[in-house]
N, C-alpha and C positions, 0 to 999 in steps of 0.2 A: 681211874684216869680223869673222869669228869670232875671229881672233887679237887684234884690237883690243878686242873685248868681253872676252876672257879677260884681257888685260893690265889693263884698267880694273878688272875685278872683283878681280884679284889685288892691285892697288894699294889698293883699298878694304879688303880683308882685312888687308893689312899695316898700314894706318892704324889699323884697329880694334885689332889686336894691340899696336901702339905705345901707343895710349890705355890699353889694359888694363894694360900694364907700368907706365906712369906712375902710374895709380891705385894699383896694388899698392905701388909705391915710396912714394907719399905715405902710404898706410896704415901701411907699415913705419916710416916716420919718426915718425908719430903715436904708434905703439906704443912706440918707443924713447924719445920725449919723456915719455910717461906713465910708463914704467918709471923714468926718471931722477927724475921728480917723486916717485914712490913711495919710491925709495931715499933721497931727501933727507928725506922725511917720517919714514921709519924711523930715519934718523940723528938727526934732531931729537928723536924720542921717546926714543931711547937716551940722548942727552945729558941730557934732562930727568930720566930715571930715575937716571942717575949722580949728577946734582946733588941729587936728592931723597935718594938713599942717603947721600951725603956729609953732607947736612944732618941726616939722622936719626942718623948716627953721632956727629956733633958734639953733637947734643942729648942723645944717650944718655950721652956722656962727661961733659957738663956736669951732667946729672942725677945721674950716679954721684958726681961731685965734691960736688955739693950734698948728696947722700945721706950721704956720708962726714962732711961738716961737721955735718949735722943729727944723724947718729948720735952724734957726739961731744957735741953739745949735749944730745941726748936722754938719753945716759947720766947726765947731770947732772940733767935734769928728771924722768925717771922712765919707767916701763914704758908708761904711757898714751901718752906722746908717741911712743914707738917704734911702737906699733900705728898711730897716725895717719900716721906717715911711711911705714910699709909700705903702708898703703892708698893714699897719694898715689903711691908708686912703682908700685903695681899699675895705678892709673888711667893714669899716664903711659905705661907699657909697653903697656897696652891701646890707648891713642890712637895710639902709634907703629905698632903692628901693624895697626890699622885703616887708617892712612894708607898704609902700604906695600901692603896688600891692594888699596886703591882704585887706587893707581898701577899695580900689576900688571894689574888688570882693564882699566884704560884702555889700557895698552900692547897687551894681547891684542886688544882691540876694534879699535884702530887697524890692527894688522897684519892681522887678518881682513878688515877693510873694504878695505884696500889689495889683498890677494890676490884678493878677489871682484871688485874693479874691473878688475884686470888680466885675470882669467879672462873676464869679460864682454866686454872689448875684443878678446881673442883670438877668442872665439866670433863676434863681429861681423865681424872680418876674414875668418875662414874662410868664413862665410856669403857675404860679398861676393865673395870669390874664386870660390867655387863658382858663384854666379849669373853672374859675368862669364864664366867658362869655358863655362857652358851657352849663354850668348848667342853667344859666339864660335863654338862648334861649330854652333849653329843657322845662323849667318851663312854658315859654310863649306859646310854642307850645301845651303843655298839656292843659293849660288854654283855648286856642283857640278851641281845639278839644272838651273839655268838654262843653264850652259855645255853640258851634255850635250844638252839639248833644242835649243839653238841649233846645235850641231854636227850633230845628226841632221837638222834641217830645212834645213841649208845645202846649197848646190849645189856646194860645193867637192869636190875629189877626196877619195878615201878615205884617201890617205896623209897629207894635211894634217889631215884630221879625226882620225886616230889619233894624229898628233903632238900636236895640241892637247889631246886627251884625256890623253896621257901628261904633258904639261906641267901640266894641271890636277891630275892625281893627285899629281904631285911637290909642287906648291904646297900642296895640301891636307895631305899628309903632313908637310911642313915646318911648316906653321902649327900642326897638332895637336901635333907634338913640342915646338915652342916653348912652347905654352900649358901642356902637361904639365910641362915643366921649370920654368916660372915658378911654377906651382902648388906643385910639390914644394919649390922653394926658399923660397917664402913660408911654407909649413907648417913646414919645418925651422927657419926663423928664429924663427917664433912660438913653437914648442916650446922652443927654446933660451932665448929671452927669459923665458918663464914659469919654466923650471927654474932659471935664474940668480936671478930675483927670489925664488922660494921658498927657495932655498938661502941667499941673503943674509939673508933675514928670520928664518930659523930656525937 
């Protein structure tokens, strides 16, 4: 009867561990999807910045051409017209500088928000993993306590009792090792994902 109880409890622990592994895999998939979304957003922002820069360069070239033409006309019209053209050029350059500054600020804000989102998701995953590990350890301890008390109160022989205890100890050790390995793998994957995202953005 003690062996049956031990087998049932070991099966329960294994099922719990499988559920934990599935949850961790789902969380990792969610993180990967979020990272892909962040990378796509960064690429879109970079494309927008490039387009804005090209437009600004074209505008500057057109303005310079217009300035050359205006300067030729101004040389005929007089010094007053030259002063007016210089003021217009200064205003255009100031507007271009302001537009570029606004674009840069928007890009920086988007990148910072993306990094903050990834960091928050990583923290949530780590917290979930820690909570799951604690729950699994508590379940294992409860199983060990129940099995130990059952084996003590049983009327079986001492050899079968010690054998059951050894089996329980082995199962507990295997479960703990599997949980630790899963936690380490999840933490490493999360750290690598965060490092890759930060490196790609900067």
